[in-house]
C-alpha positions in Angstrom: 46.2 164.4 136.5 46.2 168.1 135.5 49.1 170.5 135.7 48.2 172.1 139.0 47.9 168.6 140.6 51.4 167.7 139.3 52.9 171.0 140.6 51.2 170.4 144.0 52.6 166.9 144.2 56.1 168.4 143.5 55.6 171.1 146.2 54.6 168.6 148.9 57.2 165.8 148.0 59.8 165.3 150.6 61.7 162.3 149.1 64.1 162.6 146.3 62.9 161.4 142.9 64.6 158.3 141.7 65.1 159.8 138.3 64.5 163.3 136.9 64.6 163.4 133.1 65.5 166.7 131.4 64.1 167.0 127.9 60.7 166.1 126.5 61.6 164.8 123.0 61.8 161.2 121.8 64.7 160.2 124.1 63.5 162.0 127.2 59.9 160.6 126.8 61.4 157.2 126.2 63.5 157.5 129.4 60.5 158.5 131.4 58.5 155.5 130.2 61.4 153.1 130.7 62.2 154.3 134.2 58.5 154.5 135.4 57.8 151.0 134.0 60.7 149.7 136.1 58.9 151.0 139.2 61.0 154.1 139.7 59.7 157.5 140.7 60.1 159.8 137.7 59.8 163.5 136.9 60.1 164.7 133.3 60.9 168.3 132.7 60.7 170.0 129.2 61.6 173.7 128.7 59.1 174.3 126.0 56.4 172.0 124.6 56.9 168.2 124.3 58.5 167.7 120.9 58.9 171.4 120.1 62.5 170.7 118.9 64.0 168.0 116.7 61.5 165.2 117.6 58.6 166.8 115.7 60.7 167.8 112.6 61.9 164.4 111.4 61.5 162.8 108.0 58.7 160.7 109.6 60.5 157.4 109.0 61.1 154.4 111.3 63.8 152.8 109.3 67.0 150.8 109.4 69.1 153.5 107.6 69.8 152.5 104.1 72.7 155.0 103.8 74.3 153.7 107.0 74.6 150.3 105.3 76.5 152.0 102.4 78.8 153.5 105.1 79.4 150.0 106.4 77.7 150.6 109.8 76.1 147.2 109.9 75.6 147.0 113.6 73.5 150.3 113.6 71.4 149.0 110.7 70.8 145.7 112.3 69.7 147.3 115.6 67.5 149.8 113.8 65.8 147.1 111.7 65.0 145.1 114.9 63.5 148.3 116.5 61.5 149.0 113.4 59.8 145.6 113.6 59.2 146.0 117.3 57.6 149.4 116.9 55.3 148.1 114.2 54.1 145.6 116.8 53.8 147.7 119.9 52.8 151.0 118.2 50.6 149.9 115.4 48.3 152.9 115.8 51.2 155.1 114.7 53.8 153.1 112.8 52.9 151.5 109.4 54.8 149.9 106.5 55.8 152.2 103.7 56.9 151.0 100.2 59.7 152.9 98.5 60.8 153.0 94.9 64.4 153.7 93.9 64.4 154.8 90.2 67.4 153.7 88.2 68.7 155.2 84.9 71.3 152.6 84.1 71.2 148.8 84.3 74.3 148.9 86.5 72.4 151.1 89.0 69.6 148.7 89.1 71.9 145.8 89.9 73.8 147.8 92.5 70.8 149.1 94.5 69.0 145.8 94.2 72.0 144.0 95.7 72.3 146.6 98.5 68.6 146.5 99.4 68.5 142.7 99.4 71.3 142.8 102.0 69.2 145.3 103.9 66.4 142.8 103.9 68.7 139.9 104.9 69.9 141.9 107.9 66.3 142.2 109.2 66.0 138.4 109.1 62.7 137.2 110.5 61.8 140.9 111.1 61.7 141.6 107.3 58.6 143.6 106.1 58.7 142.1 102.7 60.9 141.2 99.7 62.9 143.7 97.7 61.9 143.5 94.0 63.3 144.8 90.8 61.0 146.6 88.5 60.9 147.3 84.7 60.7 150.9 83.5 57.0 150.4 82.9 56.4 148.9 86.3 58.3 151.8 87.9 56.2 154.4 86.2 53.0 152.5 87.2 54.3 152.5 90.8 55.3 156.2 90.7 53.0 158.0 88.2 54.6 161.4 89.0 58.1 160.2 88.0 59.8 161.6 84.9 60.2 158.6 82.6 63.0 160.0 80.5 66.0 157.7 80.5 64.5 155.4 83.1 65.9 151.9 83.1 63.7 150.5 85.9 63.6 150.6 89.6 63.9 148.8 92.9 61.1 148.5 95.4 61.7 147.9 99.1 59.8 148.4 102.4 60.4 150.6 105.4 58.0 152.3 107.9 56.6 155.7 108.5 54.8 157.5 111.4 53.5 160.8 112.8 56.4 161.7 115.1 54.8 164.3 117.4 51.6 162.4 118.0 53.6 159.3 118.7 55.7 161.3 121.2 52.6 162.4 123.1 51.5 158.8 123.3 54.8 157.8 124.8 54.5 160.6 127.4 50.9 159.6 128.2 52.0 155.9 128.6 54.8 157.0 130.9 52.2 158.9 133.0 50.0 155.7 133.1 53.0 153.9 134.6 53.4 156.6 137.3 55.7 159.2 135.8 55.0 163.0 136.3 55.6 165.0 133.1 55.7 168.8 132.8 56.1 170.9 129.6 57.1 174.6 129.9 59.3 173.8 132.9 62.8 175.0 132.3 65.7 173.8 134.4 67.8 176.8 135.6 70.3 175.2 138.0 71.8 171.8 138.7 73.9 171.1 141.8 75.6 167.7 141.4 75.8 165.5 144.5 73.9 162.9 146.5 71.2 163.7 145.8 71.4 166.0 142.8 69.4 169.2 143.4 67.7 171.0 140.5 65.8 174.2 140.2 63.2 174.7 137.5 60.7 177.4 136.6 57.1 176.7 135.8 56.6 179.1 132.9 52.8 179.6 133.1 53.0 180.6 136.8 56.6 181.8 137.0 57.1 179.8 140.2 60.6 178.5 140.9 60.8 174.9 142.2 63.6 172.9 143.8 63.6 169.1 143.5 66.1 166.4 144.6 67.0 163.4 142.5 69.0 160.2 143.0 69.8 160.4 139.3 69.3 162.9 136.5 69.2 162.0 132.9 70.1 164.8 130.5 68.1 163.9 127.4 67.8 167.5 126.1 68.7 166.7 122.5 70.3 169.7 120.8 70.5 171.5 124.2 72.3 168.6 126.0 75.6 170.5 126.0 73.9 173.6 127.7 72.2 171.4 130.3 75.5 169.7 131.1 77.1 173.1 131.5 74.6 173.9 134.3 76.0 171.0 136.3 79.7 171.3 135.4 80.2 175.0 134.9 82.2 174.2 131.8 81.2 174.7 128.1 81.3 171.1 126.6 81.2 170.6 122.9 80.2 167.0 122.4 77.5 167.9 119.8 77.8 168.9 116.2 74.6 170.6 114.9 73.2 169.8 111.5 70.1 171.3 110.0 67.7 169.5 107.7 64.6 170.9 106.0 61.5 169.4 104.5 59.1 170.8 102.0 55.4 169.8 101.9 53.3 169.8 98.8 49.9 168.6 97.6 50.0 164.9 96.7 49.3 165.5 93.0 53.1 165.7 92.3 53.6 162.0 93.3 50.1 160.4 93.6 49.7 156.9 95.0 50.9 155.0 98.1 54.5 154.6 97.1 57.4 156.8 98.2 60.3 157.9 96.1 63.9 157.4 97.3 66.6 159.4 95.5 69.7 157.5 96.4 72.3 160.1 95.9 71.9 163.9 95.6 74.7 166.3 94.5 75.9 166.5 98.1 75.9 162.8 98.6 72.7 162.6 100.7 69.6 160.5 100.3 66.4 162.5 99.5 62.9 161.1 100.2 59.5 162.0 98.8 56.9 160.4 101.0 53.1 160.4 101.1 52.3 161.7 104.7 48.9 162.5 106.2 47.4 163.3 102.8 50.3 165.5 101.6 53.7 164.9 100.0 56.8 165.4 102.2 60.2 165.9 100.6 63.5 166.1 102.4 66.0 166.4 103.8 69.2 168.5 103.7 72.3 168.5 105.8 73.6 171.9 106.6 76.1 172.5 109.5 74.9 175.2 111.9 76.7 176.8 114.8 74.1 176.6 117.6 70.8 175.0 118.6 67.5 176.9 118.2 64.0 176.0 119.4 62.5 177.4 116.2 65.1 177.1 113.3 64.4 178.6 109.9 65.0 177.1 106.5 67.8 178.8 104.6 66.8 179.8 101.1 69.7 177.8 99.6 68.3 174.6 101.3 64.9 175.2 99.7 66.5 175.8 96.3 68.5 172.6 96.7 65.5 170.4 97.4 63.5 172.0 94.5 66.5 171.7 92.2 66.9 168.0 93.0 63.2 167.4 92.3 63.6 168.8 88.8 65.6 165.8 87.8 63.0 163.2 88.9 59.5 164.6 88.7 57.3 164.6 85.6 56.0 168.0 86.7 58.5 169.2 89.3 57.1 171.3 92.1 58.2 175.0 92.3 58.3 177.5 95.2 54.7 178.6 94.7 53.6 175.0 95.2 55.1 174.7 98.7 52.4 174.3 101.4 54.8 174.3 104.3 58.6 174.3 104.9 60.0 173.3 108.2 63.5 172.9 109.6 65.0 170.8 112.3 68.4 170.5 113.9 70.1 167.1 114.5 72.3 166.6 117.6 75.1 164.5 116.3 77.9 163.1 118.5 81.1 164.9 117.6 84.2 162.8 117.0 87.6 164.2 116.2 87.9 162.2 112.9 84.6 163.3 111.5 84.6 165.8 108.7 81.2 167.3 107.8 77.9 166.5 109.6 76.7 164.2 106.9 79.5 161.8 107.8 78.9 161.9 111.6 77.4 158.7 112.9 73.7 158.7 114.1 74.7 156.3 116.9 74.1 157.6 120.4 76.5 158.2 123.3 75.6 157.7 127.0 78.1 158.8 129.6 78.2 160.0 133.3 78.9 163.7 133.0 78.9 164.7 136.6 78.0 163.2 140.0 74.5 161.7 139.7 74.0 162.9 136.1 73.9 160.8 132.9 73.8 162.5 129.5 72.5 160.8 126.3 73.4 162.3 123.0 72.9 161.6 119.3 70.7 158.7 118.0 67.6 158.8 115.9 63.8 158.3 116.3 64.0 154.6 115.3 66.3 153.7 118.2 64.8 156.0 120.8 63.8 153.0 122.9 67.2 151.4 123.1 68.7 154.9 123.8 66.4 155.2 126.7 67.2 151.7 128.0 70.9 152.5 127.9 70.4 155.8 129.7 68.2 154.4 132.4 70.6 151.5 133.0 73.4 154.0 133.4 71.3 156.2 135.7 70.6 153.3 138.0 74.3 152.5 138.3 75.2 156.2 138.8 72.7 156.5 141.6 73.7 153.2 143.3 70.2 151.8 142.8 69.6 148.1 142.1 69.5 147.0 138.5 66.0 146.5 137.1 65.0 144.8 133.9 63.8 147.0 131.0 60.2 146.3 130.1 59.4 148.7 127.2 59.7 146.1 124.4 56.4 144.6 125.8 54.5 147.9 126.5 51.9 148.7 123.9 51.6 152.4 122.9 48.1 153.3 121.8 46.5 156.4 120.3 44.3 157.3 123.3 44.1 160.9 122.1 42.2 159.8 118.9 40.0 157.6 121.0 39.1 160.5 123.3 38.5 162.9 120.4 36.2 160.3 118.8 34.2 160.1 122.0 33.9 163.9 122.2 32.9 164.2 118.6 30.2 161.5 118.9 28.6 163.4 121.8 28.7 166.9 120.3 28.0 167.7 116.6 29.9 171.0 116.9 33.1 169.2 118.0 32.7 166.8 115.1 33.2 169.8 112.7 36.7 170.3 111.1 38.9 173.0 112.5 39.6 174.0 108.9 38.1 172.4 105.7 40.3 169.9 103.9 42.1 168.4 106.8 41.2 165.5 109.1 41.3 167.5 112.4 38.1 168.2 114.2 37.3 170.7 116.9 37.3 167.7 119.3 41.1 167.3 118.8 41.6 170.9 120.0 39.4 170.4 123.1 41.1 167.1 123.9 44.5 168.6 123.5 43.7 171.1 126.3 41.8 168.7 128.6 44.1 165.7 128.3 47.1 166.6 126.1 48.8 169.3 128.2 48.5 171.9 125.4 48.9 175.4 126.8 49.5 177.5 123.7 47.9 177.8 120.3 51.0 176.6 118.7 51.0 173.4 120.8 47.7 172.4 119.1 48.2 173.6 115.6 51.8 172.4 115.2 52.0 169.2 117.3 48.7 167.9 118.7 47.4 168.3 115.2 50.0 168.7 112.4 48.3 171.6 110.5 51.3 173.9 110.6 53.5 171.2 109.1 51.0 170.2 106.5 49.8 173.6 105.3 51.1 176.8 107.0 48.6 179.1 105.5 45.7 176.8 106.4 47.0 176.7 110.0 46.9 180.5 110.2 43.3 180.3 108.9 42.6 177.8 111.7 44.1 180.0 114.4 41.0 182.0 115.2 38.6 179.0 115.6 41.2 177.1 117.6 41.9 180.0 119.9 38.2 180.3 120.6 38.0 176.6 121.6 41.2 176.8 123.7 40.1 180.0 125.3 36.8 178.5 126.4 38.7 175.6 128.1 41.4 177.7 129.7 39.5 180.8 130.5 41.4 183.1 128.2 40.3 186.8 127.9 39.8 188.3 124.5 43.2 190.0 124.9 44.8 186.6 125.6 43.2 185.0 122.6 44.5 187.8 120.3 47.9 187.5 121.8 48.0 183.7 121.1 46.8 184.3 117.6 49.5 186.9 116.9 52.2 184.7 118.5 51.2 181.8 116.4 51.2 183.8 113.2 54.7 185.0 114.0 55.9 181.4 114.4 54.0 180.3 111.3 55.9 182.8 109.1 58.9 180.3 109.4 56.8 177.7 107.6 55.3 179.9 104.9 57.5 179.6 101.8 57.6 183.3 101.2 57.9 184.1 104.9 60.8 185.9 106.7 63.9 183.7 107.1 67.6 183.6 106.9 68.7 184.2 103.3 72.3 183.2 103.9 
């Protein structure tokens, strides 16, 4: 179903929707799939593009949370480990095991981390991905050829999982649509009137048309903007969320060749830092910097970049420097604020679901690994808030496939031009651009180069190079004028400056 068909269905609908979900990130998409698979009528509204915010800017891990174990949060670790195994089963096109190496520079460190990671394994039970092993110094260097060997006492190897967050998100949205949900990006909610039913007003950005819809229940899954959405309904300025920014740097894989990831267990600020092979590049992050407000397009702070590079100097045989950065991206975490918490790195990643006004449920916090259980809790609460009969959650049995890749393969096999790369050196063909418009709800050049493909995140300068060819392909599909193509290219270049290491950003 294309966008105009969805809008026409909304215009002509006389019955309230069972559930309207606000927010097209991991949690919102999960809620739409969960509710639709229970047989409910569902409308999903996202103010920008799906995954524009935090959900496309993660560390690309599906994991139990090693550092949460150190904090003593065993219940969160156990839940996340169960979800990790489930996602490996139902989303094998996207989620795959990833071996990690923890380098140790003292024998006591080796014993300590080995013991902790064996507990991590034990908590996963039958869902374990493999045994944790201790390594000699020689074995550690063989596993991580880019590691600085000086002072190395050995290492510990364990298994977690990784994925492509944005592409997985689109597959969840697509699966929700297959189950009967209607999903719209660039549809910003402007007004919420609590009641029975709840009335919402949203604006379709491409056409500037204002729509009014009724809902038996509304799920506020707006991530870092959940407080602002709640304010639309209550008229009050809630402050349930603490905002924490994290950045990632992307490099060529030569700095840490091979299939293994590096886990630095404790940085100078007490965080864990990961260096992970991802889509042919090396991803290093993250930081934890308190920020005052949410932004759709946050910028890395120079001090954050210096922190990551400085930490790398203590671990890499040839440490990357600023000139080696291919892309830098920032994301903001929505952490549930509690009075006793001091500093965002100490705030739990657990989620909170509560009824915030008549007919509206808000879900806050959480992490990618547990998006499905967050959605289940939110939909359960929405059914209760709306007075609807309870229905069993089915999402643990719904397979999520990479239909976009299948469609692109079909396009490329039928047209040699579409089999050509958008830009040399990366595995994205012109077929991916065409499919993103025809079947992936992409409306802007950024949607394709940042999220339907991951070019902007993998190499910002290469994505700028790809802007012209991609705009031509999108323009042919969407009927863009030459002026519109130039506008899209200029707008994308402006966004891409946030990802170029010497681009314009906050120097505070």
